[in-house]
C-alpha positions in Angstrom: -10.1 184.4 -94.6 -12.4 186.1 -97.1 -15.0 184.1 -99.0 -14.4 184.0 -102.8 -16.2 182.3 -105.6 -15.3 181.2 -109.1 -18.0 181.2 -111.7 -18.4 180.9 -115.4 -18.5 184.5 -116.8 -21.7 185.8 -118.2 -21.9 188.4 -121.0 -22.8 190.9 -118.4 -19.4 190.4 -116.9 -17.4 191.2 -120.0 -17.0 194.9 -119.3 -15.7 194.2 -115.8 -13.2 191.6 -117.3 -12.1 194.1 -119.9 -11.5 196.8 -117.2 -9.6 194.3 -115.1 -7.4 193.4 -118.2 -6.6 197.0 -118.7 -5.6 197.5 -115.1 -3.5 194.3 -115.1 -1.4 195.5 -118.1 -1.4 199.3 -117.5 2.1 199.1 -116.1 3.3 198.4 -119.7 1.7 201.5 -121.2 4.6 203.8 -120.5 7.0 201.3 -122.0 5.2 201.3 -125.4 4.6 203.9 -128.0 1.1 205.4 -127.6 0.0 203.6 -130.9 1.2 200.2 -129.7 -0.5 200.7 -126.3 -3.8 201.7 -128.0 -3.6 198.5 -130.1 -3.0 196.4 -127.0 -5.8 198.1 -125.2 -8.2 197.2 -128.0 -7.1 193.6 -127.8 -7.4 193.6 -124.0 -11.0 194.9 -124.2 -12.1 192.4 -126.9 -13.5 190.0 -124.3 -16.7 189.4 -126.2 -14.8 188.4 -129.3 -12.5 186.1 -127.2 -15.6 184.5 -125.6 -16.6 183.1 -129.1 -13.7 180.6 -128.7 -12.9 180.7 -125.0 -14.8 180.3 -121.7 -14.0 182.9 -119.1 -13.9 182.0 -115.5 -14.1 184.9 -113.0 -13.1 185.1 -109.4 -15.5 187.1 -107.2 -14.6 188.7 -103.9 -17.4 190.6 -102.1 -19.4 191.1 -105.2 -16.5 192.3 -107.4 -14.6 190.5 -110.1 -11.0 190.4 -109.0 -9.6 187.9 -111.4 -10.4 186.1 -114.7 -8.9 183.5 -117.0 -9.9 182.6 -120.5 -9.9 178.9 -121.2 -9.6 177.7 -124.8 -10.6 174.0 -125.2 -8.1 172.0 -127.2 -8.4 172.9 -130.9 -10.5 176.0 -130.2 -7.8 178.5 -129.7 -6.6 181.2 -132.1 -4.4 179.3 -134.6 -2.2 182.4 -135.0 -1.3 182.1 -131.3 -1.8 178.4 -130.6 -0.9 176.0 -133.5 -3.6 173.4 -134.0 -1.1 170.6 -133.2 
């Protein structure tokens, strides 16, 4: 069994999280028009903006970020996606 570690992401981790996001969703690129994929890619890379209202937790394996999740505390999410109620 390999040792893994979950930590609260630091600003220095945002680029790695963004790259992981792109790789996680790349399979959809060929199912979208190029313009739609570019827009989605911009959104997936916007980790710093998302970190203004979410906390990112990252999963480390042998010094590499291999997973992440953005946690939005109740009432702090994007109201366009998550209604306040």
